[in-house]
BAFITOR-915914 format. One record per residue (C-alpha): residue number from 0; z, x, y; chain. Coordinates in Angstrom, 3 decimals, padded with zeros to 6 digits. Example, Ala and Ser with C-alpha at 12.3 -4.5 7.8 and 13.67 -1.06 7.14 Angstrom:
<pts>
PT / 0 / 007.800 / 012.300 / -004.500 / A
PT / 1 / 007.140 / 013.670 / -001.060 / A
</pts>
This chain:
<pts>
PT / 0 / 014.826 / -009.340 / -011.777 / A
PT / 1 / 013.874 / -005.594 / -012.456 / A
PT / 2 / 011.107 / -004.736 / -010.003 / A
PT / 3 / 009.151 / -001.443 / -010.975 / A
PT / 4 / 007.252 / 000.254 / -008.002 / A
PT / 5 / 004.683 / 003.109 / -008.526 / A
PT / 6 / 004.429 / 004.864 / -005.258 / A
PT / 7 / 007.738 / 004.344 / -004.564 / A
PT / 8 / 008.518 / 007.470 / -002.632 / A
PT / 9 / 005.347 / 006.630 / -000.133 / A
PT / 10 / 005.263 / 004.906 / 002.936 / A
PT / 11 / 005.089 / 001.342 / 001.869 / A
PT / 12 / 007.230 / 002.108 / -001.473 / A
PT / 13 / 009.990 / 003.428 / 000.869 / A
PT / 14 / 010.194 / 000.077 / 003.006 / A
PT / 15 / 009.637 / -002.131 / 000.069 / A
PT / 16 / 012.425 / -000.447 / -001.909 / A
PT / 17 / 014.835 / -000.878 / 000.996 / A
PT / 18 / 014.060 / -004.477 / 001.437 / A
PT / 19 / 014.170 / -005.636 / -002.370 / A
PT / 20 / 017.654 / -003.652 / -002.448 / A
PT / 21 / 018.872 / -005.778 / 000.302 / A
PT / 22 / 017.831 / -008.961 / -001.684 / A
PT / 23 / 019.921 / -007.656 / -004.759 / A
PT / 24 / 016.785 / -006.860 / -006.957 / A
PT / 25 / 016.934 / -003.922 / -009.263 / A
PT / 26 / 014.148 / -001.414 / -008.333 / A
PT / 27 / 012.669 / 000.699 / -011.076 / A
PT / 28 / 010.845 / 003.940 / -009.506 / A
PT / 29 / 007.912 / 004.672 / -011.549 / A
PT / 30 / 007.134 / 008.213 / -010.391 / A
PT / 31 / 003.839 / 010.273 / -010.114 / A
PT / 32 / 005.448 / 012.534 / -013.095 / A
PT / 33 / 005.740 / 009.332 / -015.150 / A
PT / 34 / 001.666 / 009.298 / -014.967 / A
PT / 35 / 001.472 / 012.641 / -016.848 / A
PT / 36 / 001.835 / 011.255 / -020.239 / A
PT / 37 / 001.358 / 007.699 / -021.774 / A
PT / 38 / 004.729 / 008.110 / -023.717 / A
PT / 39 / 006.614 / 008.878 / -020.248 / A
PT / 40 / 004.804 / 005.835 / -018.522 / A
PT / 41 / 005.696 / 003.580 / -021.462 / A
PT / 42 / 009.407 / 004.508 / -021.162 / A
PT / 43 / 009.148 / 003.899 / -017.341 / A
PT / 44 / 008.139 / 000.531 / -017.399 / A
PT / 45 / 009.694 / -000.892 / -020.587 / A
PT / 46 / 012.441 / -003.001 / -018.378 / A
PT / 47 / 010.205 / -004.064 / -015.768 / A
PT / 48 / 009.739 / -008.028 / -015.302 / A
PT / 49 / 007.182 / -007.293 / -012.101 / A
PT / 50 / 005.606 / -004.025 / -011.318 / A
PT / 51 / 004.256 / -003.365 / -007.606 / A
PT / 52 / 001.344 / -000.898 / -008.211 / A
PT / 53 / 001.201 / 001.129 / -004.752 / A
PT / 54 / 000.316 / 004.407 / -006.207 / A
PT / 55 / -003.127 / 005.447 / -005.018 / A
PT / 56 / -005.236 / 008.079 / -003.226 / A
PT / 57 / -006.464 / 007.273 / 000.301 / A
PT / 58 / -007.855 / 010.636 / 001.296 / A
PT / 59 / -009.917 / 013.363 / -000.175 / A
PT / 60 / -013.454 / 013.826 / -001.659 / A
PT / 61 / -015.132 / 010.643 / -002.507 / A
PT / 62 / -015.250 / 011.043 / -006.167 / A
PT / 63 / -011.712 / 012.099 / -006.370 / A
PT / 64 / -010.520 / 008.958 / -004.191 / A
PT / 65 / -012.519 / 006.680 / -006.624 / A
PT / 66 / -011.867 / 008.285 / -009.859 / A
PT / 67 / -008.070 / 008.704 / -009.371 / A
PT / 68 / -007.571 / 005.269 / -008.257 / A
PT / 69 / -009.300 / 003.957 / -011.276 / A
PT / 70 / -007.465 / 006.091 / -013.498 / A
PT / 71 / -004.259 / 005.164 / -012.321 / A
PT / 72 / -004.856 / 001.566 / -012.891 / A
PT / 73 / -006.167 / 002.488 / -016.433 / A
PT / 74 / -003.393 / 004.414 / -017.217 / A
PT / 75 / -000.899 / 001.425 / -016.278 / A
PT / 76 / -002.859 / -000.960 / -018.314 / A
PT / 77 / -003.110 / 001.309 / -021.468 / A
PT / 78 / 000.548 / 001.850 / -021.267 / A
PT / 79 / 001.226 / -001.983 / -020.993 / A
PT / 80 / -000.875 / -002.594 / -023.805 / A
PT / 81 / 000.561 / -000.052 / -026.088 / A
PT / 82 / 004.000 / -001.290 / -025.226 / A
PT / 83 / 002.933 / -004.949 / -025.892 / A
PT / 84 / 004.581 / -005.499 / -022.335 / A
PT / 85 / 003.296 / -008.507 / -020.126 / A
PT / 86 / 005.111 / -008.093 / -016.557 / A
PT / 87 / 003.597 / -009.650 / -013.488 / A
PT / 88 / 001.615 / -007.259 / -011.421 / A
PT / 89 / 001.092 / -007.160 / -007.767 / A
PT / 90 / -001.621 / -004.561 / -006.818 / A
PT / 91 / -001.792 / -002.935 / -003.271 / A
PT / 92 / -005.598 / -003.385 / -002.693 / A
PT / 93 / -007.369 / -003.156 / 000.654 / A
PT / 94 / -009.692 / -005.365 / 002.775 / A
PT / 95 / -012.076 / -002.391 / 002.418 / A
PT / 96 / -012.824 / -004.005 / -000.800 / A
PT / 97 / -015.613 / -005.676 / 001.319 / A
PT / 98 / -016.878 / -002.249 / 002.311 / A
PT / 99 / -019.160 / -000.082 / 000.449 / A
PT / 100 / -017.324 / 003.148 / 000.403 / A
PT / 101 / -015.486 / 004.813 / -002.553 / A
PT / 102 / -011.882 / 003.783 / -001.562 / A
PT / 103 / -013.111 / 000.300 / -001.244 / A
PT / 104 / -015.088 / 000.137 / -004.481 / A
PT / 105 / -012.057 / 001.704 / -006.376 / A
PT / 106 / -009.648 / -001.244 / -005.132 / A
PT / 107 / -012.072 / -003.798 / -006.261 / A
PT / 108 / -012.966 / -002.238 / -009.814 / A
PT / 109 / -009.383 / -001.725 / -010.300 / A
PT / 110 / -008.679 / -005.314 / -009.391 / A
PT / 111 / -011.271 / -006.463 / -011.858 / A
PT / 112 / -009.429 / -004.232 / -014.750 / A
PT / 113 / -006.088 / -006.111 / -013.825 / A
PT / 114 / -007.679 / -009.496 / -013.852 / A
PT / 115 / -009.130 / -008.920 / -017.255 / A
PT / 116 / -005.999 / -007.584 / -018.705 / A
PT / 117 / -003.949 / -010.416 / -017.133 / A
PT / 118 / -006.211 / -013.215 / -018.441 / A
PT / 119 / -006.078 / -011.556 / -022.149 / A
PT / 120 / -002.420 / -011.283 / -021.974 / A
PT / 121 / -001.782 / -014.628 / -020.127 / A
PT / 122 / 000.456 / -013.234 / -017.384 / A
PT / 123 / 000.424 / -013.201 / -013.532 / A
PT / 124 / -001.903 / -010.725 / -011.514 / A
PT / 125 / -001.923 / -010.591 / -007.664 / A
PT / 126 / -004.305 / -008.253 / -005.589 / A
PT / 127 / -002.973 / -008.035 / -002.261 / A
PT / 128 / -006.054 / -007.295 / 000.313 / A
PT / 129 / -004.065 / -005.236 / 002.741 / A
PT / 130 / -005.355 / -004.121 / 006.226 / A
PT / 131 / -004.288 / -001.329 / 008.229 / A
PT / 132 / -000.458 / -000.714 / 007.770 / A
PT / 133 / 001.523 / 000.745 / 010.507 / A
PT / 134 / 005.587 / 001.316 / 011.194 / A
PT / 135 / 008.462 / 003.658 / 010.890 / A
PT / 136 / 007.957 / 006.802 / 008.745 / A
PT / 137 / 004.195 / 006.327 / 008.673 / A
PT / 138 / 002.616 / 009.751 / 007.588 / A
PT / 139 / -000.073 / 011.186 / 010.432 / A
PT / 140 / -003.190 / 012.169 / 009.540 / A
PT / 141 / -002.990 / 010.215 / 006.260 / A
PT / 142 / -001.509 / 006.675 / 006.436 / A
PT / 143 / -002.503 / 005.219 / 009.892 / A
PT / 144 / -004.251 / 006.358 / 013.277 / A
PT / 145 / -001.274 / 005.014 / 015.149 / A
PT / 146 / 000.877 / 007.468 / 013.300 / A
PT / 147 / -001.782 / 010.269 / 014.210 / A
PT / 148 / -002.086 / 009.557 / 017.840 / A
PT / 149 / 001.913 / 009.458 / 017.869 / A
PT / 150 / 002.255 / 012.890 / 016.400 / A
PT / 151 / -000.585 / 014.302 / 018.495 / A
PT / 152 / 000.989 / 012.968 / 021.947 / A
PT / 153 / 004.339 / 014.516 / 021.006 / A
PT / 154 / 003.059 / 017.736 / 020.026 / A
PT / 155 / 001.120 / 018.653 / 023.044 / A
PT / 156 / -002.335 / 017.652 / 021.283 / A
PT / 157 / -005.060 / 015.213 / 022.968 / A
PT / 158 / -005.994 / 012.796 / 020.355 / A
PT / 159 / -009.755 / 012.277 / 019.550 / A
PT / 160 / -011.353 / 009.007 / 018.767 / A
PT / 161 / -013.978 / 009.309 / 015.925 / A
PT / 162 / -015.197 / 005.723 / 015.981 / A
PT / 163 / -014.028 / 003.113 / 018.617 / A
PT / 164 / -013.848 / 000.134 / 016.462 / A
PT / 165 / -011.550 / -002.791 / 015.896 / A
PT / 166 / -008.540 / -002.676 / 013.751 / A
PT / 167 / -006.793 / -005.227 / 011.924 / A
PT / 168 / -003.120 / -004.166 / 011.851 / A
PT / 169 / 000.082 / -005.494 / 009.778 / A
PT / 170 / 003.561 / -004.173 / 010.260 / A
PT / 171 / 005.017 / -002.693 / 007.241 / A
PT / 172 / 008.216 / -004.981 / 007.474 / A
PT / 173 / 005.857 / -008.199 / 007.284 / A
PT / 174 / 003.945 / -006.417 / 004.485 / A
PT / 175 / 006.992 / -005.897 / 002.202 / A
PT / 176 / 008.385 / -009.456 / 003.255 / A
PT / 177 / 005.022 / -010.767 / 001.756 / A
PT / 178 / 005.336 / -008.782 / -001.164 / A
PT / 179 / 008.854 / -010.056 / -001.817 / A
PT / 180 / 007.656 / -013.721 / -001.332 / A
PT / 181 / 004.882 / -013.205 / -004.180 / A
PT / 182 / 007.509 / -011.697 / -006.465 / A
PT / 183 / 009.022 / -014.997 / -006.506 / A
PT / 184 / 006.404 / -017.546 / -005.932 / A
PT / 185 / 002.721 / -017.158 / -007.656 / A
PT / 186 / -000.299 / -018.355 / -005.729 / A
PT / 187 / -003.002 / -019.833 / -007.485 / A
PT / 188 / -005.524 / -017.252 / -006.686 / A
PT / 189 / -005.800 / -013.568 / -007.803 / A
PT / 190 / -006.745 / -012.059 / -004.591 / A
PT / 191 / -004.458 / -012.791 / -001.646 / A
PT / 192 / -005.808 / -011.811 / 001.713 / A
PT / 193 / -002.937 / -011.040 / 004.090 / A
PT / 194 / -002.867 / -012.297 / 007.731 / A
PT / 195 / -002.763 / -009.360 / 010.234 / A
PT / 196 / -000.515 / -009.296 / 013.074 / A
PT / 197 / -002.614 / -007.930 / 015.581 / A
PT / 198 / -006.409 / -006.895 / 016.078 / A
PT / 199 / -007.088 / -004.160 / 018.489 / A
PT / 200 / -009.759 / -001.484 / 019.352 / A
PT / 201 / -008.720 / 002.148 / 018.585 / A
PT / 202 / -009.251 / 003.016 / 022.214 / A
PT / 203 / -006.932 / 000.259 / 023.086 / A
PT / 204 / -004.050 / 001.695 / 020.973 / A
PT / 205 / -004.464 / 005.114 / 022.357 / A
PT / 206 / -004.149 / 003.691 / 025.706 / A
PT / 207 / -001.107 / 001.835 / 024.989 / A
PT / 208 / 000.357 / 004.519 / 023.203 / A
PT / 209 / -000.080 / 007.134 / 026.276 / A
PT / 210 / 001.658 / 004.569 / 028.481 / A
PT / 211 / 004.522 / 004.240 / 026.263 / A
PT / 212 / 004.559 / 008.186 / 026.166 / A
PT / 213 / 004.662 / 008.495 / 030.088 / A
PT / 214 / 007.198 / 005.385 / 030.224 / A
PT / 215 / 009.693 / 006.141 / 027.388 / A
PT / 216 / 009.522 / 010.243 / 027.308 / A
PT / 217 / 008.660 / 010.712 / 031.004 / A
PT / 218 / 010.827 / 008.096 / 032.780 / A
PT / 219 / 013.278 / 007.388 / 030.087 / A
PT / 220 / 012.264 / 003.501 / 030.244 / A
PT / 221 / 011.789 / 001.302 / 027.161 / A
PT / 222 / 008.153 / 000.396 / 027.538 / A
PT / 223 / 007.357 / -003.477 / 027.163 / A
</pts>
């Protein structure tokens, strides 16, 4: 099976690519450059049985976050329509769909666009409501507060807690395993709310990482 991945070079895309290759899937990268023209995007997706749409904007001015996420979804749908292709689509949405912010609204609106396209073309579409993702190679100041705190603690910086709220977290390997499962098995619903591995306050995360820093870097002891 040929699996196209948008955002393939990103944090989740990197882990998903490695996992799928281990499972003997063929991975087709759909790069940022492919979205520069409809012709190029049509060429990139022509052999995909499934497309995992991970590309998106997490940070930036509110209007850019909202508009660019909608634009990416619209470009992909337009290329599929022009090419008369109907691969299954798995979309990385967010639990922030439930929140009234530009990022959450963009994910919800993009999901609705894909649902409409899938209904008209009688094909599969799944929107993954993903909580906060953490794991190896996570980008500080962008992907996760855990990565940000780890960077700051190892670069002689003092992390600051902006809002001490409770976070629902999922480990990246658990996420990519779920994506692979959904590639092979279709659920009845369009939206799939992923189970979290842990729920923890930001202050607790920082306290835990400071202990890890003391034990591992200071005492050469693997923390438990």
